[in-house]
C-alpha positions as CSV (number, residue, x, y, z in Angstrom):
1,M,38.1,-31.9,1.8
2,N,35.5,-29.5,2.9
3,T,31.9,-31.3,2.7
4,F,29.8,-28.3,3.4
5,V,31.5,-25.3,1.3
6,R,32.9,-25.7,-2.5
7,T,36.5,-23.5,-3.0
8,E,37.0,-22.6,-6.8
9,I,39.9,-19.6,-7.5
10,D,39.1,-16.8,-10.1
11,G,41.7,-14.7,-10.8
12,R,42.8,-13.8,-7.2
13,V,39.5,-13.9,-5.8
14,A,37.9,-17.2,-3.6
15,V,34.3,-17.9,-4.5
16,L,33.5,-20.1,-1.5
17,T,29.7,-21.7,-2.1
18,I,27.9,-23.4,0.5
19,E,26.4,-26.7,-0.7
20,N,24.0,-28.3,2.3
21,P,20.8,-29.0,0.0
22,P,18.2,-27.9,-0.4
23,V,18.3,-24.8,1.6
24,N,21.7,-24.6,2.9
25,A,20.4,-24.7,6.5
26,L,23.0,-23.9,9.0
27,G,23.0,-27.5,10.5
28,T,25.3,-29.5,12.8
29,G,29.3,-28.7,11.1
30,V,28.2,-26.2,8.6
31,W,29.2,-23.1,10.4
32,E,32.4,-24.7,11.4
33,A,32.9,-25.7,8.0
34,I,32.6,-21.7,6.4
35,E,34.8,-20.8,9.0
36,A,37.4,-23.2,7.6
37,A,37.0,-22.7,4.1
38,I,37.3,-18.6,4.8
39,I,40.4,-19.0,7.0
40,D,42.1,-21.3,3.9
41,A,41.1,-18.6,1.7
42,S,42.7,-15.8,3.7
43,S,45.9,-17.9,4.8
44,N,46.1,-18.5,0.8
45,S,48.7,-15.8,-1.1
46,S,47.3,-16.3,-4.1
47,V,44.3,-15.0,-2.6
48,D,43.4,-11.5,-2.5
49,A,39.2,-11.4,-1.9
50,I,36.8,-13.8,-0.9
51,V,33.4,-14.2,-2.0
52,L,31.0,-16.3,0.0
53,M,27.6,-18.0,-2.1
54,G,25.1,-20.1,-1.8
55,G,24.7,-23.0,-4.0
56,G,21.3,-24.2,-5.8
57,A,18.4,-22.0,-5.3
58,T,19.4,-19.8,-2.3
59,F,22.2,-17.9,-0.1
60,V,21.4,-19.7,3.2
61,A,17.6,-19.6,4.4
62,G,18.5,-19.7,8.3
63,A,19.7,-22.5,10.6
64,D,18.4,-25.9,11.2
65,I,15.3,-25.6,13.3
66,H,16.1,-29.4,14.8
67,I,19.3,-28.1,16.6
68,F,17.3,-26.0,18.8
69,K,15.2,-29.0,20.2
70,A,19.1,-30.0,21.9
71,L,19.2,-26.8,23.8
72,R,17.4,-28.2,26.7
73,T,18.5,-25.3,29.6
74,P,19.5,-21.8,29.3
75,A,23.1,-22.6,29.9
76,D,23.2,-25.3,26.7
77,A,21.6,-22.3,24.7
78,M,23.9,-19.8,26.1
79,A,27.1,-21.9,24.9
80,R,26.0,-22.4,21.7
81,S,25.2,-18.9,21.6
82,A,28.7,-18.0,22.4
83,A,30.2,-20.4,20.5
84,I,28.5,-18.9,17.2
85,H,29.1,-15.5,18.2
86,A,32.6,-16.3,18.8
87,L,33.2,-17.8,15.1
88,L,31.7,-15.5,13.4
89,R,33.9,-12.4,15.1
90,R,36.8,-14.7,13.5
91,I,34.8,-14.5,10.2
92,E,34.9,-10.8,10.7
93,D,38.5,-10.3,11.5
94,T,39.8,-11.9,8.6
95,A,42.2,-9.6,6.5
96,K,41.1,-9.7,3.2
97,P,38.1,-8.6,1.9
98,L,34.8,-10.8,2.1
99,V,31.7,-9.9,0.0
100,A,28.4,-12.1,0.8
101,A,26.9,-12.5,-2.5
102,I,22.8,-13.5,-1.9
103,H,20.3,-14.8,-3.9
104,G,17.2,-16.6,-3.0
105,H,16.7,-16.0,1.0
106,A,19.1,-14.9,3.6
107,L,17.2,-15.6,6.8
108,G,17.6,-15.8,10.1
109,G,21.6,-17.2,10.9
110,G,21.7,-17.0,6.9
111,L,21.5,-13.5,7.3
112,E,23.5,-12.7,10.5
113,L,26.3,-14.8,8.6
114,A,26.2,-12.4,5.9
115,L,26.5,-9.2,8.1
116,A,29.5,-10.8,9.7
117,C,31.0,-10.6,5.7
118,H,32.2,-7.2,5.0
119,F,30.3,-6.2,2.2
120,R,26.6,-7.6,0.7
121,V,25.2,-7.7,-3.0
122,A,22.3,-9.3,-3.8
123,T,19.9,-10.1,-7.0
124,R,17.1,-8.4,-7.5
125,D,14.5,-11.1,-6.4
126,A,16.8,-11.8,-3.3
127,K,14.4,-11.9,0.3
128,L,16.1,-10.8,3.6
129,G,15.3,-11.5,7.0
130,Q,15.1,-12.1,10.6
131,P,12.1,-14.2,11.3
132,E,13.5,-15.8,14.4
133,V,10.3,-14.3,16.6
134,L,8.0,-16.8,14.4
135,L,9.7,-19.6,16.4
136,G,9.5,-17.6,19.4
137,I,13.4,-17.0,19.7
138,I,15.5,-13.7,18.7
139,P,18.6,-13.3,16.4
140,G,21.0,-15.2,18.4
141,A,24.4,-14.9,16.4
142,G,24.5,-11.4,16.5
143,G,21.9,-10.0,14.4
144,T,20.3,-7.5,17.1
145,Q,23.5,-6.0,17.4
146,R,24.9,-5.5,13.8
147,L,21.4,-5.0,12.3
148,P,20.9,-1.4,13.8
149,R,24.8,-0.7,13.3
150,L,24.2,-1.0,9.5
151,C,20.5,-0.2,8.9
152,G,19.3,2.2,12.1
153,T,17.1,1.2,15.1
154,E,13.7,1.7,13.5
155,A,14.6,-0.8,10.8
156,A,16.4,-3.1,12.9
157,L,13.2,-3.1,15.0
158,R,10.9,-4.1,12.3
159,L,12.9,-6.8,10.9
160,C,13.6,-8.5,14.4
161,T,10.1,-7.9,15.9
162,D,7.9,-8.6,12.7
163,G,9.8,-11.3,11.3
164,Q,8.7,-10.4,7.8
165,S,11.5,-10.6,5.1
166,I,12.1,-7.4,2.7
167,D,13.3,-7.5,-0.6
168,A,16.7,-6.3,-2.3
169,R,15.5,-2.9,-3.2
170,R,14.4,-1.9,0.6
171,A,17.6,-3.9,1.8
172,L,19.8,-1.6,-0.4
173,E,17.8,1.8,0.8
174,I,18.2,1.0,4.4
175,G,22.2,0.2,4.3
176,L,21.7,-3.4,4.9
177,L,23.0,-4.2,0.9
178,D,25.9,-2.6,-0.8
179,E,24.9,-3.2,-4.3
180,V,21.9,-4.8,-5.8
181,V,23.1,-6.8,-9.1
182,T,21.2,-7.1,-12.3
183,G,23.2,-9.2,-13.9
184,D,25.7,-12.2,-13.2
185,L,25.7,-12.8,-9.6
186,K,28.9,-14.5,-8.9
187,A,30.5,-12.1,-11.6
188,A,29.4,-9.1,-9.5
189,A,30.6,-10.3,-6.6
190,I,34.0,-10.9,-7.8
191,Q,34.5,-7.7,-9.1
192,S,33.4,-6.0,-6.1
193,A,35.5,-7.9,-4.1
194,T,38.5,-7.3,-6.8
195,A,37.6,-3.3,-5.9
196,K,37.9,-3.8,-2.5
197,A,41.0,-5.3,-2.3
198,A,42.6,-2.7,-4.5
199,S,41.4,-0.3,-2.5
200,R,42.5,-2.3,0.7
201,T,39.0,-1.8,2.3
202,V,37.8,-3.9,4.8
203,R,34.5,-2.9,6.7
204,R,33.7,-4.7,9.9
205,T,30.3,-4.5,10.6
206,R,30.5,-4.6,14.7
207,D,33.1,-1.7,14.2
208,I,30.6,1.0,12.8
209,A,29.7,3.3,15.8
210,L,26.1,4.6,16.4
211,P,26.5,8.6,16.4
212,P,25.6,9.7,19.7
213,S,22.5,11.9,17.7
214,A,21.1,8.2,17.3
215,M,21.1,7.1,20.5
216,E,17.8,9.3,21.8
217,A,15.8,8.6,18.5
218,G,17.1,5.0,18.8
219,L,15.8,4.4,22.5
220,S,12.8,6.3,21.7
221,A,12.2,3.9,18.8
222,C,12.6,1.2,21.3
223,A,10.1,2.4,23.7
224,S,7.1,3.3,21.3
225,T,8.0,-0.1,19.6
226,R,7.9,-2.2,23.0
227,A,4.8,-0.5,23.7
228,A,2.8,-1.0,20.6
229,L,4.0,-4.9,21.1
230,A,2.4,-5.0,24.4
231,N,-1.2,-4.4,22.7
232,A,-0.4,-6.5,19.7
233,S,1.3,-9.5,20.9
234,R,-1.1,-10.7,23.0
235,G,1.4,-12.5,25.3
236,L,4.2,-13.2,23.1
237,R,7.6,-12.7,24.7
238,A,10.1,-13.0,21.9
239,P,9.1,-9.8,20.0
240,L,10.0,-8.0,23.4
241,A,12.7,-10.0,24.1
242,A,14.3,-8.7,20.6
243,V,13.6,-5.0,21.6
244,D,15.3,-5.5,24.7
245,A,18.5,-7.2,22.6
246,I,18.0,-3.9,20.1
247,E,18.2,-1.5,23.0
248,A,21.3,-2.9,24.5
249,C,22.8,-2.3,21.4
250,V,22.1,1.4,21.3
251,R,22.9,1.5,25.3
252,H,26.1,-0.6,25.2
253,S,28.9,-1.4,23.3
254,F,29.2,-4.3,20.8
255,E,30.3,-7.2,23.4
256,A,27.9,-5.9,26.3
257,G,25.2,-5.6,23.9
258,S,26.4,-9.5,22.4
259,I,26.0,-10.9,26.0
260,R,22.7,-9.6,26.4
261,E,21.4,-10.8,23.4
262,R,22.6,-14.4,24.2
263,E,21.0,-14.4,27.6
264,L,17.6,-13.3,26.2
265,F,18.0,-15.9,23.0
266,A,18.8,-18.4,25.9
267,E,15.8,-17.4,27.6
268,C,13.8,-17.5,24.4
269,V,14.7,-20.7,22.9
270,V,14.0,-23.1,26.3
271,S,10.1,-21.4,26.4
272,T,7.1,-23.0,26.5
273,E,6.6,-20.4,23.6
274,S,9.4,-21.0,21.2
275,R,8.5,-24.7,21.8
276,A,5.1,-24.3,20.4
277,L,5.9,-22.1,17.8
278,R,8.6,-24.8,16.8
279,H,6.1,-27.7,16.7
280,L,4.2,-25.8,14.4
281,F,6.4,-25.5,12.2
282,F,7.0,-28.9,11.7
283,A,3.2,-29.6,12.3
284,E,2.4,-27.3,8.8
285,R,4.7,-29.8,7.2
286,D,3.8,-32.6,8.0
287,A,0.3,-31.6,7.4
288,A,1.2,-30.7,3.7
289,K,2.1,-34.5,3.2
290,L,-0.1,-37.4,1.5
291,P,-1.5,-40.1,4.4
292,A,1.4,-42.6,4.8
293,D,-1.6,-45.1,3.4
294,V,-1.9,-43.2,0.4
295,K,0.2,-44.3,-2.6
296,P,2.2,-41.4,-3.8
297,A,0.6,-39.4,-7.1
298,G,1.0,-36.9,-9.4
299,A,-1.1,-33.9,-9.3
300,L,-3.4,-32.8,-12.0
301,D,-2.3,-29.8,-13.9
302,I,-5.4,-27.1,-13.0
303,Q,-5.6,-23.9,-15.0
304,V,-9.7,-23.5,-15.1
305,V,-11.9,-23.3,-11.9
306,A,-15.8,-23.3,-11.8
307,V,-17.5,-22.3,-8.5
308,V,-21.0,-23.0,-7.9
309,G,-22.6,-20.2,-5.9
310,A,-22.0,-16.7,-5.4
311,G,-22.7,-16.4,-1.8
312,T,-20.5,-15.2,1.3
313,M,-18.2,-18.6,0.8
314,G,-18.5,-18.9,-3.3
315,T,-17.3,-15.2,-3.9
316,G,-14.5,-15.5,-1.4
317,I,-13.6,-19.1,-3.2
318,A,-13.3,-17.2,-6.5
319,M,-11.3,-14.7,-4.9
320,A,-8.9,-16.8,-3.7
321,Y,-8.4,-18.4,-7.0
322,A,-8.0,-15.2,-9.1
323,N,-5.9,-13.6,-6.4
324,A,-3.1,-16.7,-7.4
325,G,-3.6,-16.1,-11.1
326,L,-6.1,-19.2,-11.7
327,R,-9.2,-18.3,-14.6
328,V,-12.5,-18.9,-12.8
329,V,-16.2,-19.1,-13.6
330,L,-18.6,-18.0,-10.9
331,K,-22.2,-19.6,-11.8
332,E,-25.2,-18.5,-9.6
333,V,-28.8,-19.8,-10.3
334,D,-30.0,-16.7,-11.6
335,A,-28.8,-12.8,-12.6
336,A,-29.8,-10.6,-9.7
337,A,-28.3,-13.5,-7.4
338,L,-24.9,-13.4,-9.5
339,L,-24.9,-9.3,-10.0
340,R,-24.8,-8.9,-6.1
341,G,-21.9,-11.9,-5.8
342,V,-19.9,-10.1,-8.6
343,A,-20.9,-6.5,-6.7
344,T,-19.2,-8.0,-3.6
345,I,-16.3,-9.1,-5.3
346,R,-15.7,-5.5,-7.1
347,R,-16.6,-3.8,-3.4
348,T,-13.4,-6.1,-1.7
349,Y,-11.1,-5.4,-4.5
350,E,-12.3,-1.9,-4.7
351,S,-11.4,-1.8,-0.5
352,A,-7.8,-3.4,-1.3
353,V,-6.9,-0.9,-3.6
354,A,-7.9,2.1,-1.3
355,K,-5.8,0.4,1.5
356,G,-3.0,0.6,-0.8
357,R,-2.4,-3.5,-1.0
358,F,-2.6,-3.4,-5.1
359,D,-3.3,-0.8,-7.3
360,G,-6.0,-0.6,-9.8
361,A,-4.3,-2.5,-13.0
362,E,-4.4,-5.3,-10.5
363,R,-7.7,-5.2,-9.4
364,D,-8.7,-5.1,-13.1
365,K,-6.3,-8.3,-13.7
366,R,-8.1,-10.2,-10.9
367,L,-11.7,-9.1,-12.1
368,A,-10.9,-10.2,-15.6
369,L,-10.3,-13.6,-14.5
370,I,-13.6,-14.2,-13.1
371,T,-16.1,-15.1,-15.4
372,P,-20.0,-14.7,-14.3
373,T,-22.9,-17.2,-15.5
374,T,-26.2,-18.6,-14.7
375,G,-25.4,-21.8,-16.5
376,Y,-23.1,-24.9,-17.0
377,D,-22.1,-24.2,-20.1
378,A,-18.4,-23.2,-19.9
379,F,-18.0,-26.1,-17.2
380,A,-16.5,-28.5,-19.9
381,E,-13.4,-26.9,-19.7
382,A,-13.2,-26.6,-16.0
383,D,-10.3,-28.6,-14.4
384,I,-11.9,-28.4,-11.1
385,V,-14.9,-27.2,-9.5
386,I,-16.1,-26.4,-6.2
387,E,-19.7,-26.0,-4.7
388,A,-20.5,-23.4,-2.2
389,V,-24.4,-23.8,-2.4
390,F,-26.8,-23.7,0.6
391,E,-25.8,-26.4,3.4
392,D,-28.4,-28.4,2.6
393,Q,-27.8,-32.3,1.8
394,A,-30.4,-32.9,-1.0
395,L,-29.7,-29.3,-2.6
396,K,-25.5,-30.6,-2.8
397,Q,-26.5,-34.2,-4.1
398,R,-28.6,-32.3,-6.9
399,T,-26.0,-30.0,-7.9
400,F,-23.1,-32.8,-7.9
401,A,-25.8,-35.2,-10.2
402,E,-25.8,-32.0,-12.3
403,L,-22.0,-31.7,-12.4
404,A,-21.3,-34.9,-13.4
405,Q,-23.5,-34.4,-16.7
406,V,-21.3,-31.0,-17.9
407,T,-17.8,-31.9,-16.7
408,S,-14.9,-34.0,-18.3
409,E,-14.2,-37.0,-16.7
410,D,-11.3,-36.3,-15.0
411,C,-12.2,-33.1,-13.3
412,V,-12.2,-33.0,-9.7
413,L,-15.5,-32.0,-7.8
414,A,-14.8,-30.6,-4.4
415,T,-17.9,-29.5,-2.2
416,N,-17.4,-26.6,0.5
417,T,-19.5,-28.1,2.9
418,S,-18.4,-27.3,6.4
419,T,-20.5,-30.1,8.5
420,L,-22.6,-33.0,5.8
421,D,-21.5,-36.3,4.5
422,V,-18.6,-36.3,1.7
423,D,-19.5,-39.7,0.8
424,V,-23.3,-39.2,0.4
425,I,-22.6,-36.2,-1.9
426,A,-20.1,-38.0,-3.8
427,A,-22.4,-41.1,-4.3
428,A,-24.5,-38.3,-6.2
429,S,-22.3,-37.7,-8.8
430,G,-21.7,-40.8,-10.1
431,R,-17.9,-40.7,-9.6
432,P,-17.0,-40.5,-6.1
433,G,-13.3,-40.9,-6.7
434,Q,-13.2,-37.6,-7.8
435,V,-15.1,-36.1,-5.3
436,V,-13.6,-34.4,-2.3
437,G,-14.3,-32.0,0.4
438,H,-12.3,-28.8,0.4
439,H,-13.6,-26.3,3.6
440,F,-12.4,-23.0,3.1
441,F,-12.8,-20.5,5.9
442,S,-14.6,-17.4,6.2
443,P,-13.6,-14.9,4.5
444,A,-12.0,-17.2,2.2
445,H,-9.9,-15.2,0.6
446,I,-8.0,-14.2,3.2
447,M,-8.1,-17.2,5.6
448,T,-5.5,-19.6,5.6
449,L,-6.8,-23.1,6.4
450,L,-8.1,-25.2,3.8
451,E,-9.6,-28.3,5.5
452,I,-9.2,-31.4,2.3
453,V,-11.6,-33.8,3.5
454,R,-11.2,-37.5,2.4
455,G,-13.9,-39.2,1.1
456,R,-14.0,-43.0,1.2
457,H,-13.3,-43.5,-2.4
458,T,-11.4,-40.4,-2.9
459,T,-8.3,-40.8,-5.3
460,P,-4.7,-40.4,-4.5
461,V,-4.7,-38.1,-7.6
462,V,-7.3,-35.8,-6.0
463,L,-5.5,-35.5,-2.8
464,A,-2.2,-34.5,-4.4
465,T,-4.3,-32.0,-6.5
466,S,-5.7,-30.7,-3.5
467,L,-2.2,-30.3,-1.7
468,Q,-0.6,-28.6,-4.6
469,L,-3.7,-26.3,-4.9
470,A,-4.0,-25.4,-1.5
471,K,0.1,-24.3,-2.0
472,R,-1.0,-22.2,-4.9
473,L,-3.8,-20.6,-3.1
474,G,-1.4,-19.9,0.0
475,K,-3.3,-21.8,2.0
476,T,-2.4,-24.4,4.7
477,P,-4.2,-27.7,4.1
478,V,-5.1,-30.3,6.4
479,I,-6.2,-33.9,5.2
480,V,-8.9,-34.8,7.7
481,G,-11.2,-37.9,8.1
482,N,-15.4,-37.5,7.1
483,C,-17.2,-37.3,9.9
484,F,-19.8,-34.8,11.0
485,G,-18.0,-31.2,11.1
486,F,-14.3,-32.9,10.0
487,V,-12.6,-31.7,12.6
488,A,-12.6,-28.0,12.9
489,N,-16.3,-28.0,13.5
490,R,-16.6,-30.9,15.0
491,M,-14.9,-30.0,17.9
492,L,-16.1,-26.1,17.7
493,G,-19.5,-27.6,19.1
494,Y,-17.7,-28.7,22.3
495,Y,-16.2,-25.0,22.6
496,L,-19.5,-23.6,22.1
497,R,-21.1,-26.0,24.4
498,E,-19.2,-24.7,27.3
499,A,-19.1,-21.2,26.4
500,L,-23.3,-21.3,26.1
501,L,-23.5,-22.8,29.7
502,L,-20.9,-20.6,31.2
503,V,-23.2,-17.8,30.5
504,E,-25.9,-19.4,31.3
505,E,-24.6,-20.1,35.0
506,G,-23.4,-16.6,35.6
507,A,-20.6,-15.3,33.0
508,T,-21.5,-12.6,30.7
509,V,-21.3,-12.9,26.9
510,Q,-17.9,-10.6,27.3
511,Q,-16.6,-11.9,29.6
512,V,-16.1,-14.7,28.6
513,D,-15.2,-13.5,25.6
514,G,-12.7,-11.5,26.9
515,A,-11.1,-14.2,28.7
516,M,-10.6,-16.2,25.7
517,T,-8.7,-13.4,24.0
518,A,-6.8,-12.7,27.1
519,F,-5.8,-16.3,26.4
520,G,-4.7,-15.4,22.9
521,L,-7.5,-15.8,20.5
522,P,-8.3,-13.1,18.2
523,V,-12.0,-12.9,19.3
524,G,-14.0,-14.6,21.6
525,P,-16.9,-17.4,20.9
526,F,-19.5,-15.1,20.7
527,A,-17.7,-12.2,18.9
528,M,-16.8,-14.9,16.7
529,E,-20.4,-16.1,16.0
530,D,-21.4,-12.5,15.2
531,I,-19.0,-12.1,12.6
532,A,-20.2,-16.0,10.8
533,G,-23.4,-15.1,11.5
534,I,-26.0,-16.8,14.1
535,D,-28.0,-18.2,11.3
536,V,-25.3,-20.4,9.9
537,G,-25.3,-22.5,13.0
538,A,-29.1,-22.3,13.5
539,R,-29.7,-24.1,9.9
540,I,-26.8,-26.6,10.9
541,R,-28.9,-27.2,13.8
542,Q,-32.2,-27.7,12.3
543,H,-30.5,-30.1,9.7
544,R,-29.1,-32.3,12.4
545,A,-32.6,-32.4,14.8
546,A,-34.4,-33.5,11.2
547,A,-32.2,-36.1,11.1
548,G,-32.7,-36.9,14.7
549,L,-29.0,-36.0,15.5
550,G,-27.4,-33.7,17.9
551,W,-24.2,-31.6,18.4
552,A,-21.9,-32.1,21.1
553,E,-23.5,-33.8,23.7
554,G,-24.7,-32.4,27.1
555,P,-27.1,-29.7,27.8
556,R,-28.1,-27.7,24.8
557,S,-28.6,-24.3,25.4
558,P,-31.5,-22.3,24.0
559,L,-29.8,-19.1,23.5
560,P,-28.8,-19.2,20.0
561,D,-32.1,-20.4,18.8
562,V,-33.7,-18.0,21.0
563,L,-31.3,-14.9,18.8
564,Y,-31.8,-16.5,15.4
565,A,-36.0,-16.7,16.0
566,L,-35.3,-12.5,16.9
567,G,-33.9,-12.0,13.6
568,R,-30.4,-11.5,15.4
569,H,-28.2,-13.0,13.1
570,G,-24.9,-10.8,14.0
571,Q,-23.1,-8.3,12.7
572,K,-25.1,-8.1,9.4
573,T,-28.3,-7.7,11.0
574,S,-26.7,-5.0,13.5
575,A,-27.6,-7.2,16.5
576,G,-26.6,-10.7,17.9
577,W,-25.0,-11.6,21.0
578,Y,-23.8,-7.5,20.8
579,R,-25.5,-4.9,19.4
580,Y,-23.7,-2.8,16.5
581,E,-24.6,0.9,15.1
582,P,-25.7,1.4,11.2
583,G,-22.2,1.1,9.7
584,S,-19.6,0.0,12.7
585,R,-18.1,-3.4,13.8
586,E,-17.8,-1.9,17.6
587,R,-19.5,-4.8,20.0
588,I,-21.7,-3.1,22.1
589,P,-22.7,-5.4,25.2
590,D,-26.6,-5.8,25.3
591,P,-28.6,-6.1,28.8
592,V,-31.2,-8.2,26.4
593,I,-28.8,-11.0,26.5
594,E,-28.5,-11.0,29.8
595,E,-32.3,-11.2,30.7
596,L,-32.1,-14.5,28.1
597,A,-29.3,-15.9,29.9
598,R,-31.2,-15.7,33.5
599,D,-34.4,-17.0,31.6
600,A,-32.3,-20.1,30.3
601,A,-30.8,-20.8,33.7
602,R,-34.3,-20.7,35.4
603,A,-35.4,-23.0,32.8
604,R,-32.9,-25.5,33.7
605,G,-33.0,-24.9,36.7
606,I,-29.5,-23.5,37.7
607,T,-28.7,-21.0,40.5
608,R,-26.4,-18.1,38.6
609,A,-23.5,-17.2,40.3
610,R,-20.0,-15.4,40.0
611,V,-17.7,-17.6,37.0
612,D,-13.8,-16.5,37.3
613,D,-12.1,-16.1,33.7
614,Q,-9.6,-19.0,34.9
615,E,-12.6,-21.5,34.9
616,I,-13.7,-19.8,31.5
617,V,-10.3,-21.1,29.9
618,S,-10.2,-24.2,31.6
619,R,-13.9,-25.4,30.7
620,I,-13.0,-24.1,27.3
621,T,-9.8,-25.7,26.1
622,T,-10.5,-29.0,28.4
623,A,-13.6,-29.6,26.1
624,L,-11.8,-29.0,22.7
625,A,-8.6,-31.3,23.9
626,N,-11.2,-33.9,25.2
627,E,-13.1,-34.2,21.8
628,G,-9.5,-33.6,20.3
629,L,-8.4,-36.8,21.1
630,R,-11.5,-38.9,20.5
631,V,-11.5,-37.5,16.8
632,L,-7.5,-38.6,17.3
633,E,-8.5,-41.9,18.1
634,E,-11.2,-42.5,15.5
635,G,-8.9,-41.7,12.9
636,F,-10.3,-38.6,11.8
637,A,-7.2,-36.6,12.2
638,Q,-3.7,-38.4,11.5
639,R,-2.1,-36.5,13.9
640,A,-2.3,-34.3,17.1
641,G,-0.5,-31.9,15.3
642,D,-3.0,-31.6,12.3
643,I,-5.8,-30.5,15.0
644,D,-3.0,-27.9,16.1
645,V,-3.0,-26.8,12.6
646,V,-6.7,-26.3,12.2
647,Y,-7.4,-24.6,15.0
648,C,-4.7,-22.0,14.8
649,H,-5.4,-21.2,11.1
650,G,-8.8,-21.9,11.5
651,F,-10.1,-20.3,14.3
652,G,-7.0,-18.4,15.8
653,F,-6.2,-20.5,18.2
654,P,-2.8,-18.7,20.2
655,R,0.4,-19.9,18.0
656,H,2.5,-19.4,21.0
657,R,0.4,-21.8,22.7
658,G,0.8,-25.0,19.9
659,G,-2.6,-25.2,19.5
660,P,-5.5,-26.8,21.4
661,M,-3.7,-30.2,21.4
662,F,-0.2,-29.2,22.4
663,Y,-1.2,-26.8,24.9
664,A,-3.1,-29.9,26.7
665,H,0.4,-31.4,26.5
666,T,2.5,-28.7,28.0
667,I,0.3,-28.5,31.1
668,G,-0.2,-32.6,31.1
669,L,-2.7,-34.6,30.2
670,P,-3.1,-36.0,34.0
671,L,-4.2,-32.4,34.7
672,I,-6.7,-32.6,31.9
673,L,-7.9,-36.1,32.8
674,E,-8.5,-34.4,36.4
675,R,-10.3,-31.8,35.0
676,V,-12.6,-33.9,32.7
677,R,-13.4,-36.1,35.7
678,E,-14.1,-33.2,38.1
679,Y,-16.4,-31.6,36.1
680,R,-18.2,-34.7,35.2
681,S,-18.9,-35.0,39.2
682,R,-19.6,-31.2,39.0
683,L,-21.6,-30.3,36.1
684,G,-23.0,-33.6,34.6
685,T,-22.1,-37.3,32.4
686,H,-21.7,-35.4,29.5
687,W,-18.2,-34.9,30.6
688,E,-16.4,-38.4,29.5
689,P,-13.1,-38.5,29.3
690,A,-12.0,-39.8,25.8
691,P,-10.5,-43.5,26.3
692,L,-7.4,-41.8,24.6
693,L,-6.8,-39.7,27.4
694,E,-7.5,-42.6,29.8
695,R,-5.4,-44.4,28.2
696,L,-2.4,-42.2,27.8
697,V,-2.1,-41.4,31.1
698,S,-2.4,-44.8,32.7
699,E,0.5,-45.7,30.7
700,G,2.2,-42.4,31.0
701,R,2.5,-41.5,27.9
702,T,2.1,-38.3,26.0
703,L,1.1,-36.8,22.5
704,Y,4.2,-35.6,21.9
705,S,8.0,-36.1,22.1
706,D,10.0,-33.7,23.6
């Protein structure tokens, strides 16, 4: 009996159905079970042809990622890849026509399995792709060698370097599929297999020869893709390795190209890049689950959403919900502010149409889902309200007191506060169990992170509803605790503290930003502040100061508040840490900043000196890791991986480094502790090792198991 493959005979066609729920992942024993079923069918004299399909909702969604963890050395990886190559060659060698019938997804190893079949048919809604680069590896089962032979070098390069799947229509156009099925997939595949058997047609992908005329074009495509990736990949190795493997296909025989693929796969799978990306894959899965101390609960059915505030955040949140097909009521205090918000939404959608992201009909559909209002009349039918008013504690308390009067008792009341106490806001509502923080990141309709802030009384139903909503909106959720700044902005204070002090000590704004973008961030700290608005941070500091509170221990640079007082609020005012020409977002270094930095250094008695880029990266990443360990120990993050997810999705921390905590793990916690102690002796007592850091190092423990 074959555990993973069910066989049935229909006429003279053997239909083999892969049964490894939920996504038919190619785990231990599955590859071998598929081969055994195909060999059995091939040796059956009553069978003329074979159909291979997936049971349940999909064909094969890829390899079981846990397998890669066991490949600890290049030799291990080479041996595993060679074994799968040989297995697929044996499958491809079967003498009877073999048709892959694809529905759902054929991704990664699943697509490579389909490529080793003689023919491929798929449903219209099927998706095909080689997403391995998203895990820091390349196709290791012949994908880089068979794809170019079927669909050409350019299409293969796109599939293997960007990791994005394509639909069946596009797959048919490029030759990846032989047929797109509109009716019953199984019946169509049997019909196709029967026809191939009648004509005795078997087509082995590996035997398809690339015409000599395609070699020059293929090599040119590889060169141009490699050049483009050098600028866009920001230190990623896997996409470039995929190009190298495809180039080997163009230059060499299938056998020689396959050897090169296996070598490159082996290099990638044991790399820190792949470990980091695989870590994030599982960390994102874990973050989307209810905390262990919360009883499982069903989520509420959300159909109508109300958003209070039509400023930058409110309009972005409204679009996030409308983009997901939900009805939105958007409220502002007066007609003028409401009109400005609606105009912002319309401009955003018009821009999307102009860029070809969707058409005018889709724009009109989304706009029609948003109902602007200056009153609370429609709030009675809202299933959830998201408050996005000015970041002021008293204003938010008044807003929640009003919401309690105009919404149903089971309506979820969410605050978009980025720093304020969710429990204080919740108390004002009179029903704190229904209150939760939904901290979106700007622009809210684009950024993927959603910090779900769990208040003291937030119910399991509200948390479950929040997680389900995040999925519906296409967001990556992380449930965090209620402290100042939660996880993202609490740690951001230490990130910015070091960036500012480095500038006072002698680094330039553009040097700090350049060092961090070279490290892998999309923008540096100062460019980020110009985008977000220097006034936003200034208002938070003012609120904290009024309450007698600070934000990150240590010397407080006056520079951001000086810029705020000068009206330099960033891109919105054409001046912040950089200058901007009207209508342009190009950052222009401004000598005024250097003068202000010298003044600040003089006031603190600092002799400015040259700062190297390594010092910049080390100081900033160490500050993040040290504070992250405090956040973890205090229970405001459930797992170190949650912090990594927050920083990768919220601030663009380079995914190939795994997030600030995984990066600290890869370079070693003893080194992090050594740096903190060295900075303390050199820079001041505000550098204090997190107790958890000292404990982990003294006990020889790490944050993650390898």
